[in-house]
DRENKOL-516902 format. One record per residue (C-alpha): residue number from 1; residue in one letter; chain; x, y, z. Coordinates in steps of 0.001 Angstrom, whole numbers, plus 500000, padded with zeros to 6 digits. Layout:
N
{resi NUM, resn a, chain A, c1 X, c2 Y, c3 Z} .
...
***
This chain:
373
{resi 1, resn x, chain A, c1 481891, c2 488732, c3 515214} .
{resi 2, resn x, chain A, c1 481884, c2 491178, c3 512447} .
{resi 3, resn x, chain A, c1 478905, c2 493551, c3 512125} .
{resi 4, resn x, chain A, c1 476043, c2 492321, c3 509898} .
{resi 5, resn x, chain A, c1 477092, c2 494711, c3 507153} .
{resi 6, resn x, chain A, c1 480313, c2 492909, c3 506735} .
{resi 7, resn x, chain A, c1 478736, c2 489375, c3 506516} .
{resi 8, resn x, chain A, c1 478168, c2 487989, c3 503060} .
{resi 9, resn x, chain A, c1 474509, c2 487745, c3 502068} .
{resi 10, resn x, chain A, c1 474659, c2 483967, c3 501554} .
{resi 11, resn x, chain A, c1 476864, c2 481632, c3 503540} .
{resi 12, resn x, chain A, c1 476104, c2 477936, c3 503880} .
{resi 13, resn x, chain A, c1 475694, c2 476411, c3 507316} .
{resi 14, resn x, chain A, c1 478907, c2 474434, c3 506704} .
{resi 15, resn x, chain A, c1 481012, c2 477671, c3 506291} .
{resi 16, resn x, chain A, c1 483611, c2 478599, c3 508819} .
{resi 17, resn x, chain A, c1 484763, c2 482204, c3 509729} .
{resi 18, resn x, chain A, c1 488319, c2 481829, c3 510813} .
{resi 19, resn x, chain A, c1 490263, c2 484287, c3 512931} .
{resi 20, resn x, chain A, c1 492922, c2 486159, c3 511063} .
{resi 21, resn x, chain A, c1 495948, c2 484210, c3 512434} .
{resi 22, resn x, chain A, c1 494362, c2 480875, c3 511485} .
{resi 23, resn x, chain A, c1 493174, c2 481954, c3 508045} .
{resi 24, resn x, chain A, c1 496702, c2 483052, c3 507127} .
{resi 25, resn x, chain A, c1 497740, c2 479458, c3 506785} .
{resi 26, resn x, chain A, c1 494956, c2 478753, c3 504247} .
{resi 27, resn x, chain A, c1 495135, c2 479633, c3 500604} .
{resi 28, resn x, chain A, c1 493778, c2 478442, c3 497301} .
{resi 29, resn x, chain A, c1 495419, c2 475267, c3 496308} .
{resi 30, resn x, chain A, c1 496317, c2 474099, c3 499754} .
{resi 31, resn x, chain A, c1 495055, c2 470717, c3 501117} .
{resi 32, resn x, chain A, c1 491654, c2 470304, c3 502864} .
{resi 33, resn x, chain A, c1 489856, c2 467317, c3 504322} .
{resi 34, resn x, chain A, c1 486128, c2 467327, c3 503549} .
{resi 35, resn x, chain A, c1 484378, c2 468296, c3 500349} .
{resi 36, resn x, chain A, c1 481608, c2 470921, c3 500596} .
{resi 37, resn x, chain A, c1 483148, c2 472776, c3 503501} .
{resi 38, resn x, chain A, c1 483706, c2 476483, c3 502917} .
{resi 39, resn x, chain A, c1 485513, c2 479163, c3 504777} .
{resi 40, resn x, chain A, c1 485670, c2 482973, c3 504662} .
{resi 41, resn x, chain A, c1 489177, c2 484253, c3 504797} .
{resi 42, resn x, chain A, c1 488290, c2 487830, c3 504743} .
{resi 43, resn x, chain A, c1 485413, c2 489870, c3 503303} .
{resi 44, resn x, chain A, c1 485250, c2 489011, c3 499603} .
{resi 45, resn x, chain A, c1 487606, c2 486016, c3 499808} .
{resi 46, resn x, chain A, c1 485880, c2 482571, c3 500192} .
{resi 47, resn x, chain A, c1 487375, c2 479120, c3 499737} .
{resi 48, resn x, chain A, c1 485557, c2 475820, c3 499186} .
{resi 49, resn x, chain A, c1 486991, c2 472346, c3 499646} .
{resi 50, resn x, chain A, c1 486547, c2 470395, c3 496520} .
{resi 51, resn x, chain A, c1 488062, c2 467405, c3 494654} .
{resi 52, resn x, chain A, c1 490797, c2 468099, c3 492179} .
{resi 53, resn x, chain A, c1 491934, c2 464870, c3 490590} .
{resi 54, resn x, chain A, c1 492653, c2 462557, c3 493514} .
{resi 55, resn x, chain A, c1 493199, c2 465373, c3 495990} .
{resi 56, resn x, chain A, c1 490967, c2 467577, c3 498083} .
{resi 57, resn x, chain A, c1 492059, c2 471208, c3 497677} .
{resi 58, resn x, chain A, c1 490843, c2 474595, c3 498709} .
{resi 59, resn x, chain A, c1 489602, c2 476673, c3 495794} .
{resi 60, resn x, chain A, c1 488266, c2 480271, c3 495529} .
{resi 61, resn x, chain A, c1 484611, c2 480535, c3 494841} .
{resi 62, resn x, chain A, c1 482503, c2 483680, c3 494129} .
{resi 63, resn x, chain A, c1 481161, c2 485507, c3 497223} .
{resi 64, resn x, chain A, c1 477674, c2 486988, c3 497174} .
{resi 65, resn x, chain A, c1 478050, c2 490121, c3 499328} .
{resi 66, resn x, chain A, c1 475987, c2 493179, c3 500150} .
{resi 67, resn x, chain A, c1 476943, c2 496237, c3 498196} .
{resi 68, resn x, chain A, c1 479906, c2 498180, c3 499366} .
{resi 69, resn x, chain A, c1 477809, c2 501267, c3 500142} .
{resi 70, resn x, chain A, c1 476468, c2 499403, c3 503246} .
{resi 71, resn x, chain A, c1 479901, c2 499059, c3 504799} .
{resi 72, resn x, chain A, c1 480834, c2 501736, c3 507238} .
{resi 73, resn x, chain A, c1 484381, c2 503271, c3 507423} .
{resi 74, resn x, chain A, c1 484699, c2 501616, c3 510762} .
{resi 75, resn x, chain A, c1 483986, c2 498169, c3 509221} .
{resi 76, resn x, chain A, c1 486486, c2 498686, c3 506530} .
{resi 77, resn x, chain A, c1 489110, c2 499929, c3 508930} .
{resi 78, resn x, chain A, c1 488696, c2 496844, c3 511209} .
{resi 79, resn x, chain A, c1 489209, c2 494515, c3 508246} .
{resi 80, resn x, chain A, c1 492352, c2 496367, c3 507218} .
{resi 81, resn x, chain A, c1 493665, c2 496478, c3 510858} .
{resi 82, resn x, chain A, c1 493005, c2 492700, c3 511098} .
{resi 83, resn x, chain A, c1 495079, c2 491953, c3 508013} .
{resi 84, resn x, chain A, c1 497921, c2 494234, c3 509056} .
{resi 85, resn x, chain A, c1 497954, c2 492650, c3 512576} .
{resi 86, resn x, chain A, c1 498882, c2 489357, c3 510895} .
{resi 87, resn x, chain A, c1 501630, c2 490981, c3 508920} .
{resi 88, resn x, chain A, c1 502929, c2 492800, c3 511919} .
{resi 89, resn x, chain A, c1 503100, c2 489573, c3 513838} .
{resi 90, resn x, chain A, c1 505468, c2 488156, c3 511221} .
{resi 91, resn x, chain A, c1 507905, c2 491028, c3 511807} .
{resi 92, resn x, chain A, c1 511532, c2 490081, c3 511941} .
{resi 93, resn x, chain A, c1 513850, c2 491267, c3 514659} .
{resi 94, resn x, chain A, c1 516903, c2 492201, c3 512632} .
{resi 95, resn x, chain A, c1 519113, c2 495219, c3 511873} .
{resi 96, resn x, chain A, c1 518911, c2 495676, c3 508158} .
{resi 97, resn x, chain A, c1 521439, c2 497798, c3 506287} .
{resi 98, resn x, chain A, c1 520451, c2 501401, c3 505656} .
{resi 99, resn x, chain A, c1 522443, c2 504382, c3 504179} .
{resi 100, resn x, chain A, c1 521754, c2 507911, c3 505418} .
{resi 101, resn x, chain A, c1 523402, c2 511215, c3 504296} .
{resi 102, resn x, chain A, c1 522658, c2 514669, c3 505620} .
{resi 103, resn x, chain A, c1 523523, c2 518092, c3 504338} .
{resi 104, resn x, chain A, c1 525685, c2 520127, c3 506802} .
{resi 105, resn x, chain A, c1 523441, c2 521801, c3 509358} .
{resi 106, resn x, chain A, c1 520701, c2 519196, c3 509478} .
{resi 107, resn x, chain A, c1 519850, c2 518197, c3 513070} .
{resi 108, resn x, chain A, c1 520712, c2 514589, c3 514063} .
{resi 109, resn x, chain A, c1 516934, c2 513846, c3 514802} .
{resi 110, resn x, chain A, c1 516309, c2 513598, c3 511054} .
{resi 111, resn x, chain A, c1 518451, c2 510514, c3 510854} .
{resi 112, resn x, chain A, c1 517337, c2 509110, c3 514177} .
{resi 113, resn x, chain A, c1 513644, c2 509212, c3 513162} .
{resi 114, resn x, chain A, c1 514369, c2 507717, c3 509764} .
{resi 115, resn x, chain A, c1 516477, c2 504891, c3 510980} .
{resi 116, resn x, chain A, c1 513924, c2 503795, c3 513412} .
{resi 117, resn x, chain A, c1 511072, c2 504082, c3 511004} .
{resi 118, resn x, chain A, c1 512825, c2 502420, c3 508011} .
{resi 119, resn x, chain A, c1 514193, c2 499563, c3 510147} .
{resi 120, resn x, chain A, c1 510767, c2 498771, c3 511465} .
{resi 121, resn x, chain A, c1 509035, c2 498526, c3 508060} .
{resi 122, resn x, chain A, c1 511900, c2 496608, c3 506489} .
{resi 123, resn x, chain A, c1 511460, c2 493988, c3 509164} .
{resi 124, resn x, chain A, c1 507662, c2 493841, c3 508700} .
{resi 125, resn x, chain A, c1 507851, c2 493450, c3 504941} .
{resi 126, resn x, chain A, c1 510830, c2 491072, c3 504997} .
{resi 127, resn x, chain A, c1 509080, c2 488997, c3 507551} .
{resi 128, resn x, chain A, c1 506154, c2 488564, c3 505153} .
{resi 129, resn x, chain A, c1 508309, c2 487128, c3 502371} .
{resi 130, resn x, chain A, c1 509201, c2 490371, c3 500502} .
{resi 131, resn x, chain A, c1 512700, c2 491371, c3 499813} .
{resi 132, resn x, chain A, c1 514638, c2 494708, c3 499270} .
{resi 133, resn x, chain A, c1 517662, c2 493875, c3 497117} .
{resi 134, resn x, chain A, c1 519251, c2 497367, c3 496908} .
{resi 135, resn x, chain A, c1 520232, c2 499029, c3 500229} .
{resi 136, resn x, chain A, c1 517805, c2 501861, c3 501020} .
{resi 137, resn x, chain A, c1 519336, c2 505312, c3 500834} .
{resi 138, resn x, chain A, c1 517900, c2 508474, c3 502366} .
{resi 139, resn x, chain A, c1 519367, c2 511929, c3 501590} .
{resi 140, resn x, chain A, c1 518439, c2 515000, c3 503814} .
{resi 141, resn x, chain A, c1 519229, c2 518221, c3 502050} .
{resi 142, resn x, chain A, c1 517655, c2 521424, c3 500737} .
{resi 143, resn x, chain A, c1 519839, c2 522210, c3 497733} .
{resi 144, resn x, chain A, c1 519737, c2 520647, c3 494308} .
{resi 145, resn x, chain A, c1 523497, c2 520470, c3 494320} .
{resi 146, resn x, chain A, c1 523618, c2 518413, c3 497510} .
{resi 147, resn x, chain A, c1 520925, c2 516020, c3 496458} .
{resi 148, resn x, chain A, c1 522279, c2 515473, c3 493061} .
{resi 149, resn x, chain A, c1 525627, c2 514676, c3 494421} .
{resi 150, resn x, chain A, c1 524238, c2 512422, c3 497143} .
{resi 151, resn x, chain A, c1 522444, c2 510276, c3 494547} .
{resi 152, resn x, chain A, c1 525629, c2 510185, c3 492406} .
{resi 153, resn x, chain A, c1 527644, c2 508894, c3 495322} .
{resi 154, resn x, chain A, c1 524939, c2 506306, c3 496025} .
{resi 155, resn x, chain A, c1 525688, c2 504881, c3 492528} .
{resi 156, resn x, chain A, c1 522287, c2 505223, c3 490890} .
{resi 157, resn x, chain A, c1 522746, c2 504871, c3 487122} .
{resi 158, resn x, chain A, c1 519456, c2 506603, c3 486260} .
{resi 159, resn x, chain A, c1 519707, c2 510375, c3 485507} .
{resi 160, resn x, chain A, c1 519000, c2 512662, c3 488428} .
{resi 161, resn x, chain A, c1 515322, c2 513866, c3 488548} .
{resi 162, resn x, chain A, c1 513624, c2 516011, c3 491091} .
{resi 163, resn x, chain A, c1 510647, c2 515009, c3 493255} .
{resi 164, resn x, chain A, c1 511744, c2 511466, c3 494120} .
{resi 165, resn x, chain A, c1 511658, c2 509917, c3 490685} .
{resi 166, resn x, chain A, c1 514835, c2 508088, c3 491738} .
{resi 167, resn x, chain A, c1 513000, c2 506167, c3 494342} .
{resi 168, resn x, chain A, c1 511362, c2 504130, c3 491523} .
{resi 169, resn x, chain A, c1 514728, c2 502982, c3 490218} .
{resi 170, resn x, chain A, c1 517334, c2 503054, c3 492950} .
{resi 171, resn x, chain A, c1 515711, c2 502627, c3 496392} .
{resi 172, resn x, chain A, c1 516872, c2 506186, c3 497155} .
{resi 173, resn x, chain A, c1 514712, c2 508935, c3 498714} .
{resi 174, resn x, chain A, c1 515115, c2 512685, c3 498736} .
{resi 175, resn x, chain A, c1 513576, c2 513583, c3 502178} .
{resi 176, resn x, chain A, c1 514755, c2 517074, c3 503246} .
{resi 177, resn x, chain A, c1 513612, c2 519283, c3 500452} .
{resi 178, resn x, chain A, c1 513895, c2 522488, c3 502387} .
{resi 179, resn x, chain A, c1 511090, c2 521563, c3 504762} .
{resi 180, resn x, chain A, c1 508383, c2 521423, c3 501957} .
{resi 181, resn x, chain A, c1 507128, c2 518094, c3 503169} .
{resi 182, resn x, chain A, c1 506989, c2 519150, c3 506834} .
{resi 183, resn x, chain A, c1 504854, c2 522235, c3 506185} .
{resi 184, resn x, chain A, c1 507634, c2 524861, c3 506342} .
{resi 185, resn x, chain A, c1 508026, c2 525885, c3 502738} .
{resi 186, resn x, chain A, c1 510670, c2 528428, c3 502115} .
{resi 187, resn x, chain A, c1 512321, c2 528115, c3 505524} .
{resi 188, resn x, chain A, c1 515797, c2 526515, c3 505788} .
{resi 189, resn x, chain A, c1 516233, c2 523205, c3 507586} .
{resi 190, resn x, chain A, c1 520088, c2 523211, c3 507398} .
{resi 191, resn x, chain A, c1 520379, c2 525459, c3 510415} .
{resi 192, resn x, chain A, c1 520061, c2 522857, c3 513145} .
{resi 193, resn x, chain A, c1 516168, c2 522939, c3 513164} .
{resi 194, resn x, chain A, c1 514891, c2 520439, c3 515662} .
{resi 195, resn x, chain A, c1 511928, c2 518430, c3 514649} .
{resi 196, resn x, chain A, c1 508600, c2 519045, c3 516547} .
{resi 197, resn x, chain A, c1 506264, c2 516199, c3 517580} .
{resi 198, resn x, chain A, c1 504084, c2 516935, c3 514515} .
{resi 199, resn x, chain A, c1 507220, c2 517020, c3 512296} .
{resi 200, resn x, chain A, c1 508230, c2 513585, c3 513601} .
{resi 201, resn x, chain A, c1 504756, c2 512140, c3 512769} .
{resi 202, resn x, chain A, c1 504996, c2 513419, c3 509231} .
{resi 203, resn x, chain A, c1 508636, c2 512472, c3 508751} .
{resi 204, resn x, chain A, c1 507924, c2 508989, c3 509946} .
{resi 205, resn x, chain A, c1 505015, c2 508692, c3 507550} .
{resi 206, resn x, chain A, c1 507107, c2 510023, c3 504588} .
{resi 207, resn x, chain A, c1 510002, c2 507797, c3 505339} .
{resi 208, resn x, chain A, c1 507755, c2 504727, c3 505349} .
{resi 209, resn x, chain A, c1 505972, c2 505975, c3 502216} .
{resi 210, resn x, chain A, c1 509229, c2 505752, c3 500315} .
{resi 211, resn x, chain A, c1 510011, c2 502344, c3 501753} .
{resi 212, resn x, chain A, c1 506629, c2 501152, c3 500584} .
{resi 213, resn x, chain A, c1 507296, c2 502471, c3 497108} .
{resi 214, resn x, chain A, c1 510629, c2 500680, c3 497032} .
{resi 215, resn x, chain A, c1 509075, c2 497419, c3 497885} .
{resi 216, resn x, chain A, c1 506320, c2 497705, c3 495267} .
{resi 217, resn x, chain A, c1 508910, c2 498201, c3 492587} .
{resi 218, resn x, chain A, c1 511209, c2 495518, c3 493906} .
{resi 219, resn x, chain A, c1 508378, c2 492986, c3 494103} .
{resi 220, resn x, chain A, c1 508160, c2 493281, c3 490302} .
{resi 221, resn x, chain A, c1 511761, c2 492080, c3 489946} .
{resi 222, resn x, chain A, c1 511947, c2 489269, c3 492540} .
{resi 223, resn x, chain A, c1 515555, c2 488635, c3 493569} .
{resi 224, resn x, chain A, c1 517065, c2 490981, c3 490938} .
{resi 225, resn x, chain A, c1 517603, c2 494545, c3 491879} .
{resi 226, resn x, chain A, c1 515130, c2 496781, c3 489967} .
{resi 227, resn x, chain A, c1 516530, c2 499061, c3 487376} .
{resi 228, resn x, chain A, c1 513527, c2 500775, c3 485838} .
{resi 229, resn x, chain A, c1 513236, c2 498524, c3 482831} .
{resi 230, resn x, chain A, c1 509688, c2 497362, c3 483610} .
{resi 231, resn x, chain A, c1 506470, c2 499316, c3 483250} .
{resi 232, resn x, chain A, c1 505004, c2 500870, c3 486398} .
{resi 233, resn x, chain A, c1 502079, c2 499945, c3 488473} .
{resi 234, resn x, chain A, c1 498975, c2 502074, c3 487831} .
{resi 235, resn x, chain A, c1 499481, c2 505234, c3 489794} .
{resi 236, resn x, chain A, c1 496362, c2 505143, c3 491988} .
{resi 237, resn x, chain A, c1 497186, c2 501550, c3 493066} .
{resi 238, resn x, chain A, c1 500926, c2 502373, c3 493501} .
{resi 239, resn x, chain A, c1 500333, c2 505519, c3 495608} .
{resi 240, resn x, chain A, c1 497401, c2 504153, c3 497646} .
{resi 241, resn x, chain A, c1 499555, c2 501075, c3 498611} .
{resi 242, resn x, chain A, c1 502334, c2 503383, c3 499749} .
{resi 243, resn x, chain A, c1 499879, c2 505505, c3 501742} .
{resi 244, resn x, chain A, c1 498156, c2 502675, c3 503541} .
{resi 245, resn x, chain A, c1 501432, c2 500869, c3 504402} .
{resi 246, resn x, chain A, c1 503074, c2 504067, c3 505601} .
{resi 247, resn x, chain A, c1 500065, c2 505032, c3 507715} .
{resi 248, resn x, chain A, c1 499856, c2 501706, c3 509401} .
{resi 249, resn x, chain A, c1 503575, c2 501518, c3 510077} .
{resi 250, resn x, chain A, c1 503703, c2 505044, c3 511407} .
{resi 251, resn x, chain A, c1 500717, c2 504432, c3 513632} .
{resi 252, resn x, chain A, c1 502480, c2 501349, c3 515064} .
{resi 253, resn x, chain A, c1 505528, c2 503472, c3 515935} .
{resi 254, resn x, chain A, c1 503897, c2 506775, c3 517064} .
{resi 255, resn x, chain A, c1 500645, c2 505536, c3 518719} .
{resi 256, resn x, chain A, c1 500988, c2 501792, c3 519243} .
{resi 257, resn x, chain A, c1 497732, c2 500205, c3 519874} .
{resi 258, resn x, chain A, c1 495756, c2 503122, c3 518556} .
{resi 259, resn x, chain A, c1 493357, c2 503193, c3 515638} .
{resi 260, resn x, chain A, c1 495065, c2 504086, c3 512419} .
{resi 261, resn x, chain A, c1 492152, c2 506387, c3 511527} .
{resi 262, resn x, chain A, c1 492916, c2 508561, c3 514564} .
{resi 263, resn x, chain A, c1 496619, c2 508791, c3 513647} .
{resi 264, resn x, chain A, c1 495538, c2 509792, c3 510092} .
{resi 265, resn x, chain A, c1 493297, c2 512577, c3 511488} .
{resi 266, resn x, chain A, c1 496068, c2 513802, c3 513694} .
{resi 267, resn x, chain A, c1 499040, c2 513679, c3 511375} .
{resi 268, resn x, chain A, c1 497067, c2 514716, c3 508319} .
{resi 269, resn x, chain A, c1 499322, c2 513256, c3 505666} .
{resi 270, resn x, chain A, c1 496371, c2 513387, c3 503219} .
{resi 271, resn x, chain A, c1 492751, c2 514441, c3 503274} .
{resi 272, resn x, chain A, c1 489486, c2 512804, c3 504321} .
{resi 273, resn x, chain A, c1 487518, c2 510239, c3 502362} .
{resi 274, resn x, chain A, c1 485991, c2 511783, c3 499334} .
{resi 275, resn x, chain A, c1 482239, c2 512552, c3 499644} .
{resi 276, resn x, chain A, c1 481694, c2 511958, c3 495987} .
{resi 277, resn x, chain A, c1 483620, c2 511912, c3 492744} .
{resi 278, resn x, chain A, c1 486848, c2 513923, c3 492564} .
{resi 279, resn x, chain A, c1 487679, c2 516205, c3 489561} .
{resi 280, resn x, chain A, c1 489572, c2 513065, c3 488319} .
{resi 281, resn x, chain A, c1 488548, c2 509584, c3 488817} .
{resi 282, resn x, chain A, c1 490648, c2 506456, c3 489667} .
{resi 283, resn x, chain A, c1 490376, c2 505660, c3 485888} .
{resi 284, resn x, chain A, c1 492334, c2 508852, c3 485131} .
{resi 285, resn x, chain A, c1 495198, c2 507583, c3 487298} .
{resi 286, resn x, chain A, c1 495770, c2 504161, c3 485683} .
{resi 287, resn x, chain A, c1 498882, c2 505371, c3 483942} .
{resi 288, resn x, chain A, c1 501968, c2 507090, c3 485194} .
{resi 289, resn x, chain A, c1 500422, c2 510403, c3 486122} .
{resi 290, resn x, chain A, c1 501187, c2 511088, c3 489849} .
{resi 291, resn x, chain A, c1 500475, c2 514847, c3 489856} .
{resi 292, resn x, chain A, c1 497356, c2 514697, c3 491963} .
{resi 293, resn x, chain A, c1 495159, c2 517636, c3 490870} .
{resi 294, resn x, chain A, c1 493554, c2 518171, c3 494307} .
{resi 295, resn x, chain A, c1 493496, c2 516944, c3 497858} .
{resi 296, resn x, chain A, c1 490565, c2 514808, c3 496773} .
{resi 297, resn x, chain A, c1 492476, c2 512960, c3 494016} .
{resi 298, resn x, chain A, c1 495394, c2 512316, c3 496344} .
{resi 299, resn x, chain A, c1 493085, c2 511038, c3 499100} .
{resi 300, resn x, chain A, c1 491105, c2 508723, c3 496914} .
{resi 301, resn x, chain A, c1 494169, c2 506626, c3 496233} .
{resi 302, resn x, chain A, c1 494245, c2 505722, c3 499881} .
{resi 303, resn x, chain A, c1 490550, c2 505043, c3 500484} .
{resi 304, resn x, chain A, c1 490294, c2 503013, c3 497256} .
{resi 305, resn x, chain A, c1 493129, c2 500758, c3 498286} .
{resi 306, resn x, chain A, c1 491823, c2 500558, c3 501832} .
{resi 307, resn x, chain A, c1 488576, c2 499268, c3 500381} .
{resi 308, resn x, chain A, c1 490527, c2 496853, c3 498131} .
{resi 309, resn x, chain A, c1 492507, c2 495443, c3 501070} .
{resi 310, resn x, chain A, c1 489448, c2 495127, c3 503338} .
{resi 311, resn x, chain A, c1 487219, c2 493419, c3 500816} .
{resi 312, resn x, chain A, c1 489558, c2 491493, c3 498578} .
{resi 313, resn x, chain A, c1 492352, c2 489512, c3 500141} .
{resi 314, resn x, chain A, c1 494241, c2 491792, c3 502551} .
{resi 315, resn x, chain A, c1 497911, c2 492728, c3 502211} .
{resi 316, resn x, chain A, c1 498816, c2 489348, c3 500793} .
{resi 317, resn x, chain A, c1 496674, c2 490090, c3 497695} .
{resi 318, resn x, chain A, c1 498064, c2 493690, c3 497526} .
{resi 319, resn x, chain A, c1 501633, c2 492586, c3 497142} .
{resi 320, resn x, chain A, c1 500762, c2 489496, c3 495074} .
{resi 321, resn x, chain A, c1 499522, c2 491910, c3 492410} .
{resi 322, resn x, chain A, c1 502905, c2 493561, c3 492290} .
{resi 323, resn x, chain A, c1 504560, c2 490182, c3 491851} .
{resi 324, resn x, chain A, c1 502191, c2 489059, c3 489160} .
{resi 325, resn x, chain A, c1 502542, c2 492355, c3 487287} .
{resi 326, resn x, chain A, c1 506272, c2 492039, c3 487241} .
{resi 327, resn x, chain A, c1 505923, c2 488795, c3 485255} .
{resi 328, resn x, chain A, c1 503597, c2 489811, c3 482421} .
{resi 329, resn x, chain A, c1 502551, c2 493461, c3 482620} .
{resi 330, resn x, chain A, c1 498838, c2 492600, c3 482003} .
{resi 331, resn x, chain A, c1 497634, c2 494690, c3 484908} .
{resi 332, resn x, chain A, c1 493903, c2 494089, c3 484487} .
{resi 333, resn x, chain A, c1 494402, c2 490233, c3 484249} .
{resi 334, resn x, chain A, c1 496783, c2 490414, c3 487307} .
{resi 335, resn x, chain A, c1 494276, c2 492603, c3 489205} .
{resi 336, resn x, chain A, c1 491538, c2 490010, c3 488853} .
{resi 337, resn x, chain A, c1 493798, c2 487084, c3 489672} .
{resi 338, resn x, chain A, c1 495263, c2 488803, c3 492783} .
{resi 339, resn x, chain A, c1 492019, c2 490318, c3 494198} .
{resi 340, resn x, chain A, c1 489388, c2 488034, c3 492807} .
{resi 341, resn x, chain A, c1 487455, c2 490842, c3 491304} .
{resi 342, resn x, chain A, c1 487712, c2 492544, c3 487916} .
{resi 343, resn x, chain A, c1 488887, c2 496150, c3 487461} .
{resi 344, resn x, chain A, c1 485445, c2 497078, c3 486178} .
{resi 345, resn x, chain A, c1 483593, c2 495449, c3 489067} .
{resi 346, resn x, chain A, c1 485911, c2 497037, c3 491608} .
{resi 347, resn x, chain A, c1 485264, c2 500540, c3 490193} .
{resi 348, resn x, chain A, c1 481527, c2 499921, c3 490574} .
{resi 349, resn x, chain A, c1 482133, c2 498860, c3 494165} .
{resi 350, resn x, chain A, c1 484160, c2 501987, c3 494726} .
{resi 351, resn x, chain A, c1 481410, c2 504267, c3 493346} .
{resi 352, resn x, chain A, c1 478912, c2 502379, c3 495609} .
{resi 353, resn x, chain A, c1 481088, c2 502872, c3 498555} .
{resi 354, resn x, chain A, c1 481261, c2 506616, c3 497872} .
{resi 355, resn x, chain A, c1 477434, c2 506636, c3 497943} .
{resi 356, resn x, chain A, c1 477093, c2 507797, c3 494380} .
{resi 357, resn x, chain A, c1 473711, c2 506824, c3 492814} .
{resi 358, resn x, chain A, c1 474260, c2 504109, c3 490131} .
{resi 359, resn x, chain A, c1 472777, c2 506455, c3 487503} .
{resi 360, resn x, chain A, c1 475568, c2 508885, c3 488113} .
{resi 361, resn x, chain A, c1 478479, c2 506381, c3 487948} .
{resi 362, resn x, chain A, c1 481147, c2 507338, c3 485432} .
{resi 363, resn x, chain A, c1 481293, c2 505265, c3 482292} .
{resi 364, resn x, chain A, c1 483845, c2 502445, c3 482638} .
{resi 365, resn x, chain A, c1 486379, c2 503165, c3 479968} .
{resi 366, resn x, chain A, c1 488905, c2 500770, c3 478354} .
{resi 367, resn x, chain A, c1 491916, c2 500265, c3 480700} .
{resi 368, resn x, chain A, c1 495187, c2 502069, c3 480003} .
{resi 369, resn x, chain A, c1 497905, c2 499768, c3 478844} .
{resi 370, resn x, chain A, c1 501168, c2 499209, c3 480749} .
{resi 371, resn x, chain A, c1 503318, c2 502329, c3 480724} .
{resi 372, resn x, chain A, c1 506936, c2 503049, c3 481296} .
{resi 373, resn x, chain A, c1 508795, c2 506166, c3 482407} .
***
């Protein structure tokens, strides 16, 4: 049973709380057998059996729940882990195609780690009905000349840009970067440098982070390879999704069976949960800006999406948002449809979760419209 803090404030005696593997088969619109029966799929997601025409169908109904501030981090982590456990169970056992290219002098372990990590997450996401149309490509190099030529060989039609911008358009990732992402700025990697255990943790995370970005973009395009013609997902939601998927996948591979919060604290791919408002709020990252102004603003992406997954539909809802947004680019309407909560109400929930007194909550501004690079 969940802790009391995760139980909704009002649940009828006829309600059922299903285990994660059983609830995965239910969804709004599927058939049910008795009117008046309700079921809690996850915190924040409740279905009721009601008559629709001549049929009995499950339909979403509002959930009365305690404020998010009363949920502990452990409660949130358990709800996320439960949702991920269902997705992990659906993992395929296949050998998907993957392209790797290394600059001369890069040790073999860069490719070994990446191949294992990327293959794992491709199988998890593909097993849950998602699809990667382009073949993922990873380039390991520390000179601009090498990376630009590598992307040219890959066939990406978008102009070469630094800092992984190509990942959005071409399912290509620049991973080497002279060691910057592995904490060795200024030190050459193209000298046979062998990865340490800590390097492997971070490389696994960064590999999976890029794969998660690929799938977010691809989900907007369905079965057509994405080419950058559609507007991008709001940056806090895009980055937070990549962070949480990468962290869970890396934890599966590096510390199987362990708590992902422990792996996060050990690998330190981003900072701890904010203790209050950052210098920039989630509302400031509704557009394309991905230049996080501080560790706090980068970390809040993860913890906001963690809360969203735990409280509002799990990973199914998270990727359903990407799919919906690819069809109409009305992100606020798609947000409410996917997660069952409005953008405005979720921000209030987020401020409550941070423990900020309501009198100090930021003013909810008008949402930023869809934006395109």
